[in-house]
Every structure is written in C-alpha cells, then in structure tokens.
N, C-alpha and C positions, 0 to 999 in steps of 0.2 A: 335555407328559410325559417330554419329551428332557429340556428343561432343567433340569427338579427333580433328577432324576438326576446331570447335568450339575453341578451345586448341589453336592447329594452328597453327592460324589466328590470333590470341587475339594481342601477337606480331608482329605480320605486322603490324596490324590497332594502334596498341603504336606508332610506328616510324612514322609511313604516321602522323599517329597527329602532333606529335612532328616535325616533318619533316617540314610540314603547316605553325604549329603558328611559324617553326623559320623563315616564310619565310615574312608572314605578318609584326613579332616579324622587318625586316627587313623595308620593305614598308616606314613600319609606319618613322618608324627612318629614311627613305634617305626622306621621304616628309620634315619632320620636319625640316634638313637642309636643302634640295631647299629652305624653307617658310624662314630661318635662310641670304641665301644666298639671298635670293630674295631683302626681304627690310630693310639689311645690306649700300647696297647701295643708293639710294633715302633718305634715312638718312642723308646720308653724306654728299648726294649735296644737302641736307635742309640747314646741319650745315654748308657749306661752304658757302652755299649763304647767308644765315645769317651774316655769320663772315667779310663777303664782305661788306657788304652794313650797317653795325655798323660800320663798319674800315673807317667811313668819305672821301675814296676814290673818286678822281672824278664820273662824269658822264659813261665817257666809259669804267672805269673800274668794271660800277655796270651796265652796259650794256650788254658787253663782255658774247659769249654765251660758251667760253672760259676757263671757269673763271678755272674746274676744274677738277681732273683728275679719270678716276673710279678704284677704288680697287679690289686687283687680288678676283673673289670668289672662286679659290681652288678643280673649280669645275671637272678637269680633273687631272687624275694623270700622273704624267711624274715623269719617273725615275733618 
C-alpha cells in the first residue's frame, strides 16, 4: 500500500520540481536583463560626455549637465 502512494505522488514531485526550476530560471534571466539595463545608461552617458569633451567645444558646453538624453530601457511592456 505504501508503494502505491509513492508511485502516485512521484509524478507530482516531478511536476513541482520542474515548475520550481522554471521559476528559478525565469528569475535568473530577469536579473541578468535588469543588470544589463542598469549598466547600459551610465556607459552611454560616459561615452557621450567623453565625446563632448574631446570635440573641442566651448567651456559652457562642457559644463552643461543636460548634454545627454537617457536611453529608453524597455522595462515596461506596452502593447
């Protein structure tokens, strides 16, 4: 009788394990995406500032804090 219960719940354990692994992989993938989005904007900002400084513009242009427009992060799905 005990073996019949073990065989019956074996499939349930497999399904639950698969579902948990899918959720964990989804969470890991989303963390990687978020880290990519977070690092993309500062890198582009640094490159734009470097280009502005190397362009030989006036001091006023080099000291302007609004030399850069942030990139869209695509973090929200819009239909």
